[in-house]
MMTF fields as JSON, N, C-alpha, C and O atoms, coordinates in Angstrom:
{
  "mmtfVersion": "1.0.0",
  "mmtfProducer": "UNKNOWN",
  "numBonds": 303,
  "numAtoms": 304,
  "numGroups": 76,
  "numChains": 1,
  "numModels": 1,
  "chainsPerModel": [1],
  "groupsPerChain": [76],
  "chainIdList": ["A"],
  "bondAtomList": [4, 2, 8, 6, 12, 10, 16, 14, 20, 18, 24, 22, 28, 26, 32, 30, 36, 34, 40, 38, 44, 42, 48, 46, 52, 50, 56, 54, 60, 58, 64, 62, 68, 66, 72, 70, 76, 74, 80, 78, 84, 82, 88, 86, 92, 90, 96, 94, 100, 98, 104, 102, 108, 106, 112, 110, 116, 114, 120, 118, 124, 122, 128, 126, 132, 130, 136, 134, 140, 138, 144, 142, 148, 146, 152, 150, 156, 154, 160, 158, 164, 162, 168, 166, 172, 170, 176, 174, 180, 178, 184, 182, 188, 186, 192, 190, 196, 194, 200, 198, 204, 202, 208, 206, 212, 210, 216, 214, 220, 218, 224, 222, 228, 226, 232, 230, 236, 234, 240, 238, 244, 242, 248, 246, 252, 250, 256, 254, 260, 258, 264, 262, 268, 266, 272, 270, 276, 274, 280, 278, 284, 282, 288, 286, 292, 290, 296, 294, 300, 298],
  "bondOrderList": [1, 1, 1, 1, 1, 1, 1, 1, 1, 1, 1, 1, 1, 1, 1, 1, 1, 1, 1, 1, 1, 1, 1, 1, 1, 1, 1, 1, 1, 1, 1, 1, 1, 1, 1, 1, 1, 1, 1, 1, 1, 1, 1, 1, 1, 1, 1, 1, 1, 1, 1, 1, 1, 1, 1, 1, 1, 1, 1, 1, 1, 1, 1, 1, 1, 1, 1, 1, 1, 1, 1, 1, 1, 1, 1],
  "groupList": [{"groupName": "MET", "atomNameList": ["N", "CA", "C", "O"], "elementList": ["N", "C", "C", "O"], "formalChargeList": [0, 0, 0, 0], "bondAtomList": [1, 0, 2, 1, 3, 2], "bondOrderList": [1, 1, 2], "singleLetterCode": "M", "chemCompType": "L-PEPTIDE LINKING"}, {"groupName": "SER", "atomNameList": ["N", "CA", "C", "O"], "elementList": ["N", "C", "C", "O"], "formalChargeList": [0, 0, 0, 0], "bondAtomList": [1, 0, 2, 1, 3, 2], "bondOrderList": [1, 1, 2], "singleLetterCode": "S", "chemCompType": "L-PEPTIDE LINKING"}, {"groupName": "TYR", "atomNameList": ["N", "CA", "C", "O"], "elementList": ["N", "C", "C", "O"], "formalChargeList": [0, 0, 0, 0], "bondAtomList": [1, 0, 2, 1, 3, 2], "bondOrderList": [1, 1, 2], "singleLetterCode": "Y", "chemCompType": "L-PEPTIDE LINKING"}, {"groupName": "PRO", "atomNameList": ["N", "CA", "C", "O"], "elementList": ["N", "C", "C", "O"], "formalChargeList": [0, 0, 0, 0], "bondAtomList": [1, 0, 2, 1, 3, 2], "bondOrderList": [1, 1, 2], "singleLetterCode": "P", "chemCompType": "L-PEPTIDE LINKING"}, {"groupName": "ALA", "atomNameList": ["N", "CA", "C", "O"], "elementList": ["N", "C", "C", "O"], "formalChargeList": [0, 0, 0, 0], "bondAtomList": [1, 0, 2, 1, 3, 2], "bondOrderList": [1, 1, 2], "singleLetterCode": "A", "chemCompType": "L-PEPTIDE LINKING"}, {"groupName": "GLN", "atomNameList": ["N", "CA", "C", "O"], "elementList": ["N", "C", "C", "O"], "formalChargeList": [0, 0, 0, 0], "bondAtomList": [1, 0, 2, 1, 3, 2], "bondOrderList": [1, 1, 2], "singleLetterCode": "Q", "chemCompType": "L-PEPTIDE LINKING"}, {"groupName": "ASN", "atomNameList": ["N", "CA", "C", "O"], "elementList": ["N", "C", "C", "O"], "formalChargeList": [0, 0, 0, 0], "bondAtomList": [1, 0, 2, 1, 3, 2], "bondOrderList": [1, 1, 2], "singleLetterCode": "N", "chemCompType": "L-PEPTIDE LINKING"}, {"groupName": "ASP", "atomNameList": ["N", "CA", "C", "O"], "elementList": ["N", "C", "C", "O"], "formalChargeList": [0, 0, 0, 0], "bondAtomList": [1, 0, 2, 1, 3, 2], "bondOrderList": [1, 1, 2], "singleLetterCode": "D", "chemCompType": "L-PEPTIDE LINKING"}, {"groupName": "LYS", "atomNameList": ["N", "CA", "C", "O"], "elementList": ["N", "C", "C", "O"], "formalChargeList": [0, 0, 0, 0], "bondAtomList": [1, 0, 2, 1, 3, 2], "bondOrderList": [1, 1, 2], "singleLetterCode": "K", "chemCompType": "L-PEPTIDE LINKING"}, {"groupName": "THR", "atomNameList": ["N", "CA", "C", "O"], "elementList": ["N", "C", "C", "O"], "formalChargeList": [0, 0, 0, 0], "bondAtomList": [1, 0, 2, 1, 3, 2], "bondOrderList": [1, 1, 2], "singleLetterCode": "T", "chemCompType": "L-PEPTIDE LINKING"}, {"groupName": "LEU", "atomNameList": ["N", "CA", "C", "O"], "elementList": ["N", "C", "C", "O"], "formalChargeList": [0, 0, 0, 0], "bondAtomList": [1, 0, 2, 1, 3, 2], "bondOrderList": [1, 1, 2], "singleLetterCode": "L", "chemCompType": "L-PEPTIDE LINKING"}, {"groupName": "TRP", "atomNameList": ["N", "CA", "C", "O"], "elementList": ["N", "C", "C", "O"], "formalChargeList": [0, 0, 0, 0], "bondAtomList": [1, 0, 2, 1, 3, 2], "bondOrderList": [1, 1, 2], "singleLetterCode": "W", "chemCompType": "L-PEPTIDE LINKING"}, {"groupName": "GLY", "atomNameList": ["N", "CA", "C", "O"], "elementList": ["N", "C", "C", "O"], "formalChargeList": [0, 0, 0, 0], "bondAtomList": [1, 0, 2, 1, 3, 2], "bondOrderList": [1, 1, 2], "singleLetterCode": "G", "chemCompType": "PEPTIDE LINKING"}, {"groupName": "VAL", "atomNameList": ["N", "CA", "C", "O"], "elementList": ["N", "C", "C", "O"], "formalChargeList": [0, 0, 0, 0], "bondAtomList": [1, 0, 2, 1, 3, 2], "bondOrderList": [1, 1, 2], "singleLetterCode": "V", "chemCompType": "L-PEPTIDE LINKING"}, {"groupName": "ILE", "atomNameList": ["N", "CA", "C", "O"], "elementList": ["N", "C", "C", "O"], "formalChargeList": [0, 0, 0, 0], "bondAtomList": [1, 0, 2, 1, 3, 2], "bondOrderList": [1, 1, 2], "singleLetterCode": "I", "chemCompType": "L-PEPTIDE LINKING"}, {"groupName": "CYS", "atomNameList": ["N", "CA", "C", "O"], "elementList": ["N", "C", "C", "O"], "formalChargeList": [0, 0, 0, 0], "bondAtomList": [1, 0, 2, 1, 3, 2], "bondOrderList": [1, 1, 2], "singleLetterCode": "C", "chemCompType": "L-PEPTIDE LINKING"}, {"groupName": "PHE", "atomNameList": ["N", "CA", "C", "O"], "elementList": ["N", "C", "C", "O"], "formalChargeList": [0, 0, 0, 0], "bondAtomList": [1, 0, 2, 1, 3, 2], "bondOrderList": [1, 1, 2], "singleLetterCode": "F", "chemCompType": "L-PEPTIDE LINKING"}, {"groupName": "GLU", "atomNameList": ["N", "CA", "C", "O"], "elementList": ["N", "C", "C", "O"], "formalChargeList": [0, 0, 0, 0], "bondAtomList": [1, 0, 2, 1, 3, 2], "bondOrderList": [1, 1, 2], "singleLetterCode": "E", "chemCompType": "L-PEPTIDE LINKING"}, {"groupName": "ARG", "atomNameList": ["N", "CA", "C", "O"], "elementList": ["N", "C", "C", "O"], "formalChargeList": [0, 0, 0, 0], "bondAtomList": [1, 0, 2, 1, 3, 2], "bondOrderList": [1, 1, 2], "singleLetterCode": "R", "chemCompType": "L-PEPTIDE LINKING"}],
  "groupTypeList": [0, 1, 2, 3, 3, 3, 4, 4, 5, 3, 4, 6, 7, 8, 9, 9, 10, 11, 12, 13, 10, 12, 14, 13, 14, 12, 10, 14, 15, 15, 11, 3, 4, 12, 14, 13, 16, 12, 14, 10, 1, 10, 5, 17, 4, 8, 8, 1, 12, 8, 1, 3, 9, 10, 4, 2, 14, 4, 16, 4, 4, 15, 4, 10, 6, 10, 10, 12, 1, 13, 16, 2, 11, 9, 1, 18],
  "groupIdList": [1, 2, 3, 4, 5, 6, 7, 8, 9, 10, 11, 12, 13, 14, 15, 16, 17, 18, 19, 20, 21, 22, 23, 24, 25, 26, 27, 28, 29, 30, 31, 32, 33, 34, 35, 36, 37, 38, 39, 40, 41, 42, 43, 44, 45, 46, 47, 48, 49, 50, 51, 52, 53, 54, 55, 56, 57, 58, 59, 60, 61, 62, 63, 64, 65, 66, 67, 68, 69, 70, 71, 72, 73, 74, 75, 76],
  "secStructList": [7, 7, 7, 7, 7, 7, 7, 7, 7, 7, 7, 7, 7, 2, 2, 2, 2, 2, 2, 2, 2, 2, 2, 2, 2, 2, 2, 2, 6, 7, 2, 2, 2, 2, 2, 2, 2, 2, 2, 2, 2, 2, 2, 2, 2, 2, 2, 2, 6, 7, 7, 7, 2, 2, 2, 2, 2, 2, 2, 2, 2, 2, 2, 2, 2, 2, 2, 2, 2, 2, 2, 2, 2, 2, 7, 7],
  "xCoordList": [-40.294, -39.913, -38.437, -37.59, -38.146, -36.749, -36.225, -36.921, -35.012, -34.369, -33.589, -33.121, -33.451, -32.647, -31.181, -30.759, -30.42, -28.989, -28.307, -28.749, -27.243, -26.559, -25.976, -25.609, -25.903, -25.349, -23.863, -23.164, -23.399, -21.99, -21.162, -21.6, -19.979, -19.067, -18.62, -18.458, -18.42, -17.968, -16.598, -15.725, -16.422, -15.155, -14.079, -14.369, -12.873, -11.741, -11.54, -10.877, -12.104, -12.126, -10.952, -11.066, -9.842, -8.649, -8.751, -8.092, -9.563, -9.719, -10.265, -9.742, -11.316, -11.908, -10.964, -10.84, -10.309, -9.381, -8.277, -8.052, -7.582, -6.49, -6.993, -6.328, -8.164, -8.71, -9.039, -8.703, -9.69, -10.051, -8.796, -8.703, -7.843, -6.587, -5.868, -5.307, -5.883, -5.246, -5.907, -5.226, -7.24, -7.97, -7.669, -7.322, -7.799, -7.642, -6.201, -5.963, -5.257, -3.857, -3.37, -2.629, -3.782, -3.351, -3.924, -3.274, -5.113, -5.755, -5.315, -5.16, -5.114, -4.84, -3.354, -2.983, -2.507, -1.131, -0.066, 0.684, 0.018, 1.199, 0.814, 0.403, 0.944, 0.487, 1.296, 0.708, 2.606, 3.289, 2.726, 2.593, 2.403, 1.805, 0.418, 0.017, -0.317, -1.627, -1.543, -2.404, -0.508, -0.314, -0.019, -0.521, 0.797, 1.107, -0.168, -0.391, -1.009, -2.258, -3.196, -3.938, -3.176, -3.99, -3.557, -4.392, -2.253, -1.731, -2.116, -2.512, -2.001, -2.413, -3.897, -4.288, -4.721, -6.155, -6.43, -7.287, -5.707, -5.885, -5.498, -6.185, -4.407, -3.979, -4.989, -5.301, -5.498, -6.493, -7.788, -8.427, -8.171, -9.393, -9.248, -10.183, -8.097, -7.868, -7.834, -8.34, -7.234, -7.118, -8.479, -8.755, -9.328, -10.613, -11.756, -12.875, -11.491, -12.533, -13.51, -14.624, -13.102, -13.974, -13.705, -12.758, -14.547, -14.4, -13.239, -13.143, -12.347, -11.207, -11.5, -10.582, -12.742, -13.131, -12.406, -11.942, -12.303, -11.634, -10.156, -9.601, -9.52, -8.118, -7.99, -7.072, -8.902, -8.848, -9.131, -8.535, -10.029, -10.308, -9.085, -8.784, -8.389, -7.168, -6.11, -5.421, -5.973, -5.013, -5.382, -4.509, -6.666, -7.122, -6.885, -6.483, -7.131, -6.907, -5.425, -5.076, -4.564, -3.123, -2.7, -1.856, -3.284, -2.962, -3.41, -2.694, -4.592, -5.051, -4.122, -3.803, -3.694, -2.782, -1.447, -0.886, -0.941, 0.316, 0.198, 1.076, -0.874, -1.073, -1.234, -0.702, -1.959, -2.108, -0.793, -0.525, 0.034, 1.344, 2.248, 2.941, 2.243, 3.056, 2.586, 3.408, 1.295, 0.756, 1.115, 1.47, 1.026, 1.345, 2.803, 3.115, 3.706, 5.133, 5.619, 6.6, 4.964, 5.401, 4.853, 5.413, 3.784, 3.203, 3.733, 3.315, 4.619, 5.167, 6.17, 6.727],
  "yCoordList": [-15.579, -15.224, -14.82, -15.553, -13.662, -13.228, -13.336, -13.053, -13.743, -13.897, -12.63, -11.93, -12.337, -11.162, -11.424, -12.579, -10.39, -10.595, -11.233, -11.054, -11.967, -12.623, -11.579, -10.476, -11.956, -11.054, -10.853, -11.764, -9.659, -9.353, -10.078, -10.286, -10.448, -11.1, -10.082, -8.906, -10.514, -9.56, -9.002, -9.724, -7.719, -7.068, -7.475, -7.884, -7.356, -7.652, -6.439, -5.476, -6.483, -5.337, -5.396, -5.953, -4.826, -4.863, -3.888, -4.08, -2.842, -1.885, -2.575, -2.396, -3.36, -4.075, -5.153, -5.337, -5.858, -6.913, -6.353, -6.855, -5.31, -4.734, -4.133, -4.242, -3.501, -2.899, -3.925, -3.742, -4.996, -6.042, -6.734, -7.019, -7.002, -7.597, -6.668, -7.123, -5.377, -4.42, -4.382, -4.282, -4.46, -4.447, -5.71, -5.635, -6.858, -8.128, -8.318, -8.625, -8.141, -8.365, -7.283, -7.572, -6.044, -4.964, -5.047, -4.629, -5.568, -5.661, -6.904, -6.858, -8.003, -9.269, -9.483, -9.834, -9.276, -9.709, -8.665, -8.27, -8.223, -7.489, -6.111, -5.983, -5.077, -3.762, -3.178, -2.443, -3.445, -2.89, -3.444, -2.71, -4.724, -5.293, -4.717, -4.517, -4.448, -3.827, -2.441, -2.052, -1.689, -0.358, -0.468, 0.324, -1.452, -1.648, -1.954, -1.389, -2.852, -3.173, -1.975, -1.787, -1.165, 0.048, 1.035, 1.66, 1.172, 2.06, 1.539, 2.313, 0.222, -0.358, -0.113, 0.189, -0.244, -0.006, 1.45, 1.746, 2.363, 3.786, 4.137, 4.921, 3.565, 3.819, 3.28, 3.951, 2.075, 1.5, 2.309, 2.481, 2.806, 3.603, 4.902, 5.322, 5.536, 6.771, 6.501, 7.293, 5.375, 5.048, 4.727, 5.106, 4.024, 3.605, 4.552, 4.373, 5.548, 6.509, 6.009, 6.522, 5.012, 4.456, 5.136, 5.91, 4.835, 5.39, 4.715, 3.487, 5.493, 4.91, 4.562, 4.523, 4.315, 4.071, 2.868, 2.938, 1.781, 0.589, 0.847, 0.29, 1.677, 2.01, 2.779, 2.527, 3.714, 4.489, 3.606, 3.794, 2.656, 1.725, 0.832, 0.501, 0.446, -0.356, 0.433, -0.122, 1.723, 2.547, 2.655, 2.6, 2.808, 2.893, 1.572, 1.574, 0.451, -0.852, -1.051, -1.6, -0.61, -0.723, 0.165, -0.225, 1.354, 2.247, 1.644, 1.739, 1.021, 0.359, -0.775, -0.933, -1.553, -2.652, -2.11, -2.66, -1.05, -0.465, 0.079, -0.162, 0.807, 1.333, 0.21, 0.294, -0.826, -1.968, -2.659, -3.082, -2.782, -3.411, -2.574, -3.11, -1.264, -0.385, -0.459, -0.541, -0.43, -0.52, -1.852, -1.9, -2.924, -4.26, -4.339, -4.809, -3.872, -4.008, -3.045, -3.337, -1.91, -0.973, -1.352, -0.949, -2.108, -2.478, -3.796, -4.227, -4.426, -5.712, -5.531, -6.51],
  "zCoordList": [-87.82, -86.489, -86.51, -87.021, -85.956, -85.919, -84.495, -83.521, -84.419, -83.118, -82.786, -83.684, -81.492, -81.121, -81.419, -81.487, -81.594, -81.862, -80.652, -79.517, -80.895, -79.774, -78.824, -79.229, -77.569, -76.558, -76.811, -77.256, -76.523, -76.715, -75.663, -74.532, -76.059, -75.126, -74.086, -74.408, -72.845, -71.832, -72.185, -72.665, -71.944, -72.263, -71.261, -70.137, -71.686, -70.82, -69.909, -70.294, -68.715, -67.822, -66.85, -65.758, -67.251, -66.41, -65.252, -64.23, -65.388, -64.299, -63.059, -61.959, -63.239, -62.114, -61.596, -60.385, -62.488, -62.087, -61.203, -60.102, -61.674, -60.898, -59.588, -58.558, -59.626, -58.411, -57.346, -56.176, -57.742, -56.776, -56.249, -55.055, -57.119, -56.655, -55.68, -54.683, -55.964, -55.063, -53.706, -52.685, -53.678, -52.408, -51.614, -50.436, -52.245, -51.538, -51.068, -49.899, -51.958, -51.593, -50.634, -49.695, -50.866, -49.99, -48.605, -47.646, -48.466, -47.16, -46.395, -45.174, -47.098, -46.421, -46.139, -45.019, -47.136, -46.883, -47.202, -46.309, -48.413, -48.863, -49.39, -50.543, -48.555, -48.979, -50.135, -50.928, -50.301, -51.482, -52.804, -53.784, -52.819, -54.028, -54.261, -55.408, -53.191, -53.318, -53.924, -54.714, -53.561, -54.141, -55.632, -56.43, -56.004, -57.428, -58.21, -59.28, -57.675, -58.36, -58.375, -59.339, -57.33, -57.312, -58.382, -59.036, -58.558, -59.6, -60.977, -61.848, -61.178, -62.464, -62.727, -63.854, -61.692, -61.83, -62.165, -62.998, -61.521, -61.781, -63.213, -63.868, -63.7, -65.074, -66.085, -67.069, -65.846, -66.752, -66.739, -67.777, -65.564, -65.467, -66.249, -66.93, -66.158, -66.905, -68.406, -69.201, -68.784, -70.205, -70.825, -71.963, -70.064, -70.606, -70.258, -70.739, -69.434, -69.073, -68.023, -67.916, -67.248, -66.212, -64.878, -64.737, -63.913, -62.58, -61.847, -61.862, -61.202, -60.498, -59.037, -58.218, -58.71, -57.323, -56.724, -55.586, -57.46, -56.925, -56.645, -55.698, -57.448, -57.2, -55.891, -55.111, -55.645, -54.404, -53.19, -52.13, -53.343, -52.248, -51.997, -50.85, -53.062, -52.909, -52.153, -51.297, -52.459, -51.736, -50.26, -49.394, -49.974, -48.587, -47.853, -46.69, -48.521, -47.898, -47.587, -46.542, -48.487, -48.245, -47.08, -46.273, -46.994, -45.882, -44.558, -43.561, -44.538, -43.32, -42.915, -41.737, -43.879, -43.597, -43.076, -42.128, -43.682, -43.243, -41.823, -40.994, -41.533, -40.185, -39.162, -38.055, -39.53, -38.637, -38.381, -37.257, -39.399, -39.236, -38.342, -37.478, -38.549, -37.711, -36.265, -35.353, -36.048, -34.699, -34.057, -32.879, -34.818, -34.301, -33.877, -32.783, -34.757, -34.458, -33.392, -32.709, -33.229, -32.183, -30.818, -29.799, -30.776, -29.492, -28.946, -27.871, -29.646, -29.186, -28.12, -27.624]
}
């Protein structure tokens, strides 16, 4: 009886890590840090040949946070 080969270890996926951090941090609290994480995600996606969708979503989340902050402070 032969056993199947062991499953490969999960790769160190920095594209997803930076993208998710950019979305969460950019949407919830600090949009400049979200932009930085979005840029890191975009660079990793280009380097590894992956889709940069999470980076674009991080940029959109930061823009929403920025617009919400501007609206909040101008309406006070």
